C-alpha positions as CSV (number, residue, x, y, z in Angstrom):
1,X,-7.5,-13.8,14.8
2,X,-4.9,-11.1,15.7
3,X,-6.7,-10.4,18.9
4,X,-6.9,-14.1,19.7
5,X,-3.2,-14.5,19.2
6,X,-2.5,-11.4,21.3
7,X,-4.6,-12.7,24.1
8,X,-3.1,-16.1,24.1
9,X,-6.3,-17.9,23.1
10,X,-4.7,-19.8,20.2
11,X,-3.1,-23.2,20.9
12,X,0.7,-23.3,20.0
13,X,0.1,-26.0,17.3
14,X,-2.6,-23.8,15.6
15,X,-0.6,-20.5,15.6
16,X,1.1,-21.1,12.3
17,X,-2.2,-21.7,10.5
18,X,-3.7,-18.5,12.1
19,X,-0.7,-16.5,11.1
20,X,-1.2,-17.7,7.5
21,X,-4.8,-16.6,7.5
22,X,-3.9,-13.2,8.9
23,X,-1.3,-12.8,6.2
24,X,-3.6,-13.8,3.3
25,X,-6.4,-11.5,4.5
26,X,-4.0,-8.6,5.0
27,X,-2.5,-9.1,1.5
28,X,-6.0,-9.2,0.0
29,X,-6.9,-6.0,1.9
30,X,-3.7,-4.3,0.7
31,X,-4.5,-5.3,-2.9
32,X,-8.0,-3.9,-2.6
33,X,-6.8,-0.6,-1.2
34,X,-4.2,-0.3,-4.0
35,X,-6.8,-1.1,-6.7
36,X,-9.3,1.4,-5.2
37,X,-6.6,4.1,-5.1
38,X,-5.6,3.4,-8.7
39,X,-9.2,3.6,-9.9
40,X,-9.9,6.8,-8.1
41,X,-6.7,8.4,-9.5
42,X,-7.6,7.5,-13.0
43,X,-10.8,9.4,-12.7
44,X,-9.2,12.8,-11.9
45,X,-8.8,15.6,-14.4
46,X,-5.2,16.3,-13.6
47,X,-4.0,12.7,-14.0
48,X,-1.9,12.3,-17.2
49,X,-0.2,9.2,-18.7
50,X,3.6,9.1,-18.7
51,X,4.0,7.9,-22.3
52,X,7.3,6.4,-23.5
53,X,8.4,3.9,-26.1
54,X,8.1,0.3,-24.7
55,X,8.4,-3.2,-26.0
56,X,5.0,-4.8,-25.5
57,X,6.5,-8.3,-25.7
58,X,8.9,-7.7,-22.8
59,X,6.3,-6.0,-20.7
60,X,3.7,-8.8,-21.1
61,X,6.4,-11.5,-20.6
62,X,7.7,-9.9,-17.4
63,X,4.1,-9.5,-16.1
64,X,3.3,-13.1,-16.7
65,X,6.6,-14.2,-15.0
66,X,5.7,-12.1,-12.0
67,X,2.5,-14.3,-11.5
68,X,4.1,-17.7,-12.4
69,X,4.3,-18.9,-8.8
70,X,0.6,-18.1,-8.2
71,X,-0.4,-20.1,-11.2
72,X,1.8,-23.0,-10.1
73,X,0.4,-23.0,-6.6
74,X,-3.2,-23.0,-8.0
75,X,-2.4,-25.9,-10.4
76,X,-3.1,-23.9,-13.5
77,X,-0.9,-24.2,-16.5
78,X,0.3,-21.0,-18.1
79,X,0.9,-21.1,-21.9
80,X,3.0,-18.3,-23.2
81,X,2.9,-17.3,-26.9
82,X,4.9,-14.1,-27.2
83,X,7.2,-13.2,-30.2
84,X,11.0,-12.9,-29.5
85,X,11.2,-9.8,-31.7
86,X,10.2,-6.4,-30.3
87,X,6.8,-4.8,-30.8
88,X,7.2,-1.2,-29.7
89,X,4.4,1.1,-28.7
90,X,4.0,4.4,-26.9
91,X,2.4,3.8,-23.5
92,X,2.6,4.4,-19.8
93,X,4.6,1.4,-18.7
94,X,3.5,1.5,-15.0
95,X,-0.2,1.9,-15.7
96,X,-0.4,-0.5,-18.7
97,X,1.5,-3.1,-16.7
98,X,-1.2,-2.7,-14.0
99,X,-3.9,-3.1,-16.6
100,X,-2.4,-6.3,-18.1
101,X,-1.6,-7.7,-14.6
102,X,-5.2,-7.3,-13.4
103,X,-6.4,-9.5,-16.3
104,X,-3.7,-12.1,-15.7
105,X,-4.5,-12.2,-12.0
106,X,-8.2,-12.7,-12.7
107,X,-7.3,-15.8,-14.8
108,X,-5.8,-17.7,-11.8
109,X,-8.1,-16.2,-9.1
110,X,-11.4,-17.0,-10.9
111,X,-10.6,-20.4,-12.4
112,X,-10.2,-23.9,-10.9
113,X,-7.2,-26.1,-10.9
114,X,-6.3,-28.0,-14.1
115,X,-7.3,-25.0,-16.1
116,X,-5.1,-23.7,-18.9
117,X,-4.4,-20.0,-19.4
118,X,-3.0,-18.6,-22.6
119,X,-1.0,-15.3,-22.5
120,X,-0.4,-14.2,-26.1
121,X,0.9,-11.2,-28.0
122,X,0.4,-11.0,-31.8
123,X,0.2,-8.4,-34.5
124,X,-1.3,-8.2,-37.9
125,X,1.0,-5.4,-39.0
126,X,-1.5,-2.7,-38.1
127,X,-2.8,-3.6,-34.7
128,X,-1.3,-5.4,-31.7
129,X,-3.4,-7.9,-29.7
130,X,-2.7,-9.0,-26.1
131,X,-4.8,-12.0,-25.2
132,X,-5.4,-13.6,-21.8
133,X,-7.6,-16.6,-22.4
134,X,-8.5,-19.7,-20.4
135,X,-10.3,-23.1,-20.5
136,X,-12.4,-22.3,-17.5
137,X,-16.2,-21.7,-17.1
138,X,-17.7,-19.1,-19.3
139,X,-18.9,-15.9,-17.5
140,X,-22.7,-15.9,-17.1
141,X,-24.4,-13.9,-19.9
142,X,-26.1,-11.5,-17.5
143,X,-22.7,-10.4,-16.2
144,X,-21.0,-9.8,-19.5
145,X,-22.5,-6.3,-20.2
146,X,-21.2,-5.0,-16.9
147,X,-17.8,-6.7,-16.8
148,X,-15.9,-3.4,-17.1
149,X,-18.0,-1.5,-14.6
150,X,-16.6,-1.0,-11.1
151,X,-17.7,-3.3,-8.2
152,X,-19.1,-6.0,-10.5
153,X,-17.8,-9.5,-10.0
154,X,-19.1,-13.1,-10.3
155,X,-20.6,-15.3,-7.7
156,X,-17.3,-17.1,-7.1
157,X,-15.6,-13.8,-6.3
158,X,-18.3,-12.8,-3.9
159,X,-18.3,-16.0,-1.9
160,X,-14.6,-16.5,-1.8
161,X,-13.6,-13.0,-1.0
162,X,-11.0,-13.0,-3.7
163,X,-12.5,-10.3,-6.0
164,X,-13.1,-6.6,-5.6
165,X,-14.9,-6.0,-8.9
166,X,-12.5,-3.2,-9.6
167,X,-9.6,-4.8,-11.5
168,X,-11.2,-5.0,-14.9
169,X,-12.7,-1.5,-14.5
170,X,-9.1,-0.2,-14.0
171,X,-7.8,-2.2,-16.9
172,X,-10.6,-0.9,-19.2
173,X,-10.0,2.7,-18.1
174,X,-6.3,2.4,-18.7
175,X,-6.8,0.9,-22.1
176,X,-9.3,3.7,-23.0
177,X,-6.9,6.4,-21.9
178,X,-4.3,4.9,-24.2
179,X,-6.7,4.9,-27.1
180,X,-6.9,1.1,-27.0
181,X,-9.8,-1.3,-26.5
182,X,-10.3,-4.1,-23.9
183,X,-12.9,-6.7,-24.9
184,X,-14.3,-10.0,-23.6
185,X,-14.4,-12.8,-26.1
186,X,-15.7,-16.4,-26.3
187,X,-14.3,-16.8,-29.8
188,X,-10.7,-17.6,-29.0
189,X,-9.8,-21.0,-30.6
190,X,-9.1,-23.7,-28.1
191,X,-10.3,-21.6,-25.1
192,X,-13.6,-21.0,-23.6
193,X,-13.2,-17.3,-22.9
194,X,-10.7,-14.5,-22.8
195,X,-9.9,-10.8,-22.6
196,X,-8.2,-9.0,-25.5
197,X,-6.4,-5.7,-25.5
198,X,-6.3,-4.2,-29.0
199,X,-3.7,-1.6,-29.7
Protein backbone atom coordinates (compact mmCIF):
# COMPACT_ATOMS: atom_id res chain seq x y z
CA UNK A 1 0.00 0.00 0.00
CA UNK A 2 2.83 2.43 0.83
CA UNK A 3 4.54 1.66 -2.47
CA UNK A 4 1.26 2.19 -4.34
CA UNK A 5 0.82 5.59 -2.68
CA UNK A 6 4.43 6.54 -3.46
CA UNK A 7 4.03 5.56 -7.11
CA UNK A 8 0.76 7.49 -7.53
CA UNK A 9 -1.29 4.36 -8.22
CA UNK A 10 -4.00 5.17 -5.65
CA UNK A 11 -6.96 7.34 -6.66
CA UNK A 12 -7.28 10.55 -4.59
CA UNK A 13 -10.64 9.50 -3.14
CA UNK A 14 -9.11 6.18 -1.93
CA UNK A 15 -5.97 7.61 -0.33
CA UNK A 16 -7.55 8.23 3.08
CA UNK A 17 -8.70 4.61 3.36
CA UNK A 18 -5.27 3.33 2.29
CA UNK A 19 -3.54 5.55 4.87
CA UNK A 20 -5.83 4.14 7.58
CA UNK A 21 -4.87 0.59 6.57
CA UNK A 22 -1.16 1.43 6.64
CA UNK A 23 -1.55 3.04 10.07
CA UNK A 24 -3.45 0.08 11.58
CA UNK A 25 -1.01 -2.50 10.19
CA UNK A 26 1.97 -0.45 11.39
CA UNK A 27 0.45 -0.10 14.86
CA UNK A 28 -0.15 -3.85 15.01
CA UNK A 29 3.45 -4.53 13.95
CA UNK A 30 4.71 -2.11 16.60
CA UNK A 31 2.64 -3.86 19.30
CA UNK A 32 3.96 -7.23 18.14
CA UNK A 33 7.60 -6.09 18.30
CA UNK A 34 7.07 -4.54 21.76
CA UNK A 35 5.47 -7.74 23.06
CA UNK A 36 8.20 -9.94 21.60
CA UNK A 37 10.81 -7.69 23.19
CA UNK A 38 9.06 -7.87 26.57
CA UNK A 39 8.80 -11.66 26.43
CA UNK A 40 12.47 -12.14 25.51
CA UNK A 41 13.56 -9.71 28.25
CA UNK A 42 11.59 -11.59 30.92
CA UNK A 43 13.48 -14.77 30.07
CA UNK A 44 16.95 -13.39 30.80
CA UNK A 45 18.82 -14.22 34.00
CA UNK A 46 19.87 -10.64 34.74
CA UNK A 47 16.35 -9.19 34.52
CA UNK A 48 14.98 -8.16 37.92
CA UNK A 49 11.66 -6.67 38.95
CA UNK A 50 11.67 -3.10 40.27
CA UNK A 51 9.42 -3.68 43.28
CA UNK A 52 7.65 -0.83 45.05
CA UNK A 53 4.47 -0.28 47.02
CA UNK A 54 1.54 0.33 44.68
CA UNK A 55 -2.23 0.70 44.94
CA UNK A 56 -3.66 -2.18 42.91
CA UNK A 57 -7.04 -0.42 42.58
CA UNK A 58 -5.52 2.69 41.01
CA UNK A 59 -3.27 0.66 38.72
CA UNK A 60 -6.11 -1.47 37.35
CA UNK A 61 -8.51 1.49 37.08
CA UNK A 62 -5.96 3.54 35.12
CA UNK A 63 -5.19 0.59 32.83
CA UNK A 64 -8.88 0.07 32.12
CA UNK A 65 -9.33 3.79 31.37
CA UNK A 66 -6.41 3.65 28.94
CA UNK A 67 -8.39 1.13 26.85
CA UNK A 68 -11.84 2.73 27.14
CA UNK A 69 -11.93 4.24 23.64
CA UNK A 70 -11.04 0.87 22.07
CA UNK A 71 -13.90 -0.83 23.92
CA UNK A 72 -16.25 1.97 22.87
CA UNK A 73 -15.25 1.79 19.20
CA UNK A 74 -15.74 -1.99 19.23
CA UNK A 75 -19.20 -1.63 20.81
CA UNK A 76 -18.22 -3.61 23.91
CA UNK A 77 -19.50 -2.48 27.31
CA UNK A 78 -16.91 -2.17 30.08
CA UNK A 79 -18.15 -2.83 33.62
CA UNK A 80 -15.79 -1.60 36.35
CA UNK A 81 -16.00 -3.06 39.87
CA UNK A 82 -13.02 -1.65 41.78
CA UNK A 83 -13.07 -0.51 45.43
CA UNK A 84 -12.42 3.14 46.24
CA UNK A 85 -10.19 2.24 49.18
CA UNK A 86 -6.57 1.39 48.46
CA UNK A 87 -5.26 -2.17 48.26
CA UNK A 88 -1.49 -1.88 48.48
CA UNK A 89 0.90 -4.55 47.20
CA UNK A 90 4.61 -4.72 46.43
CA UNK A 91 5.09 -5.04 42.67
CA UNK A 92 6.83 -3.76 39.56
CA UNK A 93 4.30 -1.18 38.38
CA UNK A 94 5.53 -1.08 34.78
CA UNK A 95 5.63 -4.85 34.25
CA UNK A 96 2.46 -5.59 36.19
CA UNK A 97 0.58 -2.88 34.28
CA UNK A 98 1.76 -4.57 31.08
CA UNK A 99 0.47 -7.93 32.35
CA UNK A 100 -2.98 -6.57 33.26
CA UNK A 101 -3.17 -4.53 30.05
CA UNK A 102 -2.50 -7.61 27.89
CA UNK A 103 -5.49 -9.40 29.42
CA UNK A 104 -7.75 -6.34 29.06
CA UNK A 105 -6.70 -5.85 25.42
CA UNK A 106 -7.50 -9.50 24.69
CA UNK A 107 -11.03 -8.91 25.99
CA UNK A 108 -11.89 -6.40 23.26
CA UNK A 109 -9.74 -7.83 20.50
CA UNK A 110 -11.12 -11.37 20.71
CA UNK A 111 -14.80 -10.68 21.43
CA UNK A 112 -17.61 -9.46 19.22
CA UNK A 113 -19.65 -6.28 19.60
CA UNK A 114 -22.44 -6.22 22.19
CA UNK A 115 -20.27 -8.26 24.55
CA UNK A 116 -19.86 -7.16 28.18
CA UNK A 117 -16.47 -7.15 29.90
CA UNK A 118 -16.02 -7.05 33.67
CA UNK A 119 -12.85 -5.57 35.15
CA UNK A 120 -12.88 -6.27 38.88
CA UNK A 121 -10.62 -6.01 41.91
CA UNK A 122 -11.63 -7.70 45.16
CA UNK A 123 -9.99 -9.08 48.28
CA UNK A 124 -10.91 -11.66 50.91
CA UNK A 125 -8.47 -10.17 53.41
CA UNK A 126 -5.68 -12.58 52.57
CA UNK A 127 -5.52 -12.56 48.77
CA UNK A 128 -6.30 -9.98 46.08
CA UNK A 129 -8.11 -11.05 42.90
CA UNK A 130 -8.02 -9.08 39.64
CA UNK A 131 -10.61 -10.44 37.23
CA UNK A 132 -11.14 -9.65 33.55
CA UNK A 133 -14.24 -11.58 32.45
CA UNK A 134 -16.56 -11.39 29.44
CA UNK A 135 -19.82 -12.70 28.01
CA UNK A 136 -18.23 -13.81 24.74
CA UNK A 137 -17.62 -17.27 23.36
CA UNK A 138 -15.82 -19.77 25.56
CA UNK A 139 -12.30 -20.68 24.45
CA UNK A 140 -12.24 -24.14 22.79
CA UNK A 141 -11.24 -26.85 25.26
CA UNK A 142 -8.28 -28.02 23.21
CA UNK A 143 -6.66 -24.56 23.48
CA UNK A 144 -7.10 -24.10 27.24
CA UNK A 145 -4.05 -26.16 28.37
CA UNK A 146 -1.76 -24.05 26.16
CA UNK A 147 -3.26 -20.58 26.72
CA UNK A 148 -0.22 -19.29 28.59
CA UNK A 149 2.35 -20.73 26.21
CA UNK A 150 3.92 -18.33 23.65
CA UNK A 151 2.61 -18.19 20.08
CA UNK A 152 -0.70 -19.90 20.90
CA UNK A 153 -3.86 -18.07 19.82
CA UNK A 154 -7.35 -18.99 18.72
CA UNK A 155 -8.74 -19.23 15.21
CA UNK A 156 -10.15 -15.68 15.29
CA UNK A 157 -6.71 -14.27 16.08
CA UNK A 158 -5.05 -16.23 13.31
CA UNK A 159 -7.50 -15.20 10.61
CA UNK A 160 -7.92 -11.57 11.65
CA UNK A 161 -4.24 -10.87 12.26
CA UNK A 162 -5.04 -9.25 15.62
CA UNK A 163 -3.29 -11.75 17.86
CA UNK A 164 0.37 -12.60 18.38
CA UNK A 165 -0.14 -15.42 20.85
CA UNK A 166 2.43 -13.80 23.15
CA UNK A 167 0.39 -11.42 25.34
CA UNK A 168 -0.96 -14.04 27.75
CA UNK A 169 2.46 -15.71 27.95
CA UNK A 170 3.96 -12.36 29.02
CA UNK A 171 1.17 -11.82 31.57
CA UNK A 172 1.60 -15.30 33.06
CA UNK A 173 5.38 -14.87 33.26
CA UNK A 174 5.09 -11.49 34.97
CA UNK A 175 2.57 -12.93 37.45
CA UNK A 176 4.89 -15.87 38.16
CA UNK A 177 7.86 -13.57 38.76
CA UNK A 178 5.75 -11.70 41.33
CA UNK A 179 4.80 -14.95 43.08
CA UNK A 180 1.24 -14.61 41.80
CA UNK A 181 -1.02 -16.85 39.73
CA UNK A 182 -2.86 -16.11 36.48
CA UNK A 183 -5.63 -18.59 35.69
CA UNK A 184 -8.39 -19.06 33.12
CA UNK A 185 -11.89 -19.60 34.52
CA UNK A 186 -15.36 -20.41 33.23
CA UNK A 187 -16.86 -20.21 36.73
CA UNK A 188 -17.30 -16.44 37.07
CA UNK A 189 -20.94 -15.66 37.86
CA UNK A 190 -22.72 -13.85 35.02
CA UNK A 191 -19.84 -14.29 32.58
CA UNK A 192 -18.86 -17.05 30.18
CA UNK A 193 -15.10 -16.86 30.76
CA UNK A 194 -12.38 -14.81 32.33
CA UNK A 195 -8.80 -14.49 33.52
CA UNK A 196 -7.95 -14.03 37.18
CA UNK A 197 -4.75 -12.76 38.78
CA UNK A 198 -4.44 -14.00 42.36
CA UNK A 199 -2.05 -12.05 44.58
